[in-house]
N, C-alpha and C positions, 0 to 999 in steps of 0.2 A: 542556481545552487551549484556548488562545486563538490566533487568527491575526490578523495585521494585514496588510492588502493596500493598497499604495500605488499611486497613478496620477497622471498629469499632468505628468511630467517631459518634457524634450525639449530641442531646440536653438532658441535665440531670439537675435535681435540685441540688442546693448546698447540700453537704453532700453525694451525690450519688457517684456511681462508673461507670467506663467505662474501657474496655480493648481494646487497639489498637493492631493490628497485621500488620506486614510488611513482605511479602514473596518475595524472590529474585528468579529470573529465568534467564536462558541464559547461556553464556559461563563462567562458574565459576569453578575454581580449588580449591580455598579456600577463606574464608572470615575472615578477621582479626577483627577489631573493628566494632561494630554495635552501633547505637545510635539513640536517638530521640531528635529533636529540635522543637521549636515552635516559631511562630511569631504572635503577637497580632497586631491589627490595629494601625498604626502609630508608631510601635516600631520595633526595629531590631530583627532579628532572634536570639534566644538564646538557649543555650544547656539545655536540660532537664535531660538526663541521657545517659550514655554510658556503654557498656559491651565489654570486650576484648575476645579474643578467648579462654582464660583460665577462663573466666567468672568472672573476676574482674570487679566490678561495681563502677560507680562514679555518683553522683547526684548533681544537683543544690540545694543550700541551701533551696530554696523556696518549694521544693517538697520532701525533705528528710522526711522519716517516713510515707509518704502518697502514693508515687509512687514506683513501683517495676519493674525494667527492667529484662528481661530474654531472653534466646535464645535457639532455638532448631537447632543444627547444621545439623542434618539429614534432616530437613525440610527447611533449609536455611531461617529461620524465626526469627524475633525478636518481642518481645511483650512488651507492657507497660501497667501494671495494675495500674489504677489510682483510688484511694480511697479518701474519704473525700474531694471531689472536691469543689473548691471555685470559685466564679465568676471571680476572677483574673486569673484562669487557662484557661479562654476562649481564644482560639487562633487556628490557623491552625497548626497542628502537622505534622512534616516531619520526615521520617526515613532516615537514612544515613548508608551506608555500605562501607567499604574498601575491594574491591574485587581484588583477584589475578586470572587472567585467564590462568596462565601458562607461560605468557610472560611478562606482565606488571601489575602493581598495579594501580588501578584507584578508584576514589571516586564517588559514585552514590547516588542520592537522589530520594525519592519517590515523588509522585505528590501532597501529602498533604491531610490531612483529617481534617475537621472542628470539633472542640469540643466547644460546647457552654454550659456554666453553668449558670443557672438562679438563682437569689436570692430569 
């Protein structure tokens, strides 16, 4: 079994910054893609950013130039540095990882962390 634990959410004023972290633990042989998604009230969950095992990144147009995704493979952790935050960034942020346990490849989600940006 694999667990993803997120941290770093909170309340921040527009223009401010936050850094989210998501650490994996459990039966892990390797982790392929890691990513962050978000879901605002009344909206569907959407992709924010992803990073592959060779550290190729992909961002939603709405966060390009403001957010940076990174990963520490030794720590089994993915980060999301969020700068120049806007009220429309308010959402619950979820991390996602594709984990290979030596037998099967499975997709896991974190529990979510609330990010609130005040105007």
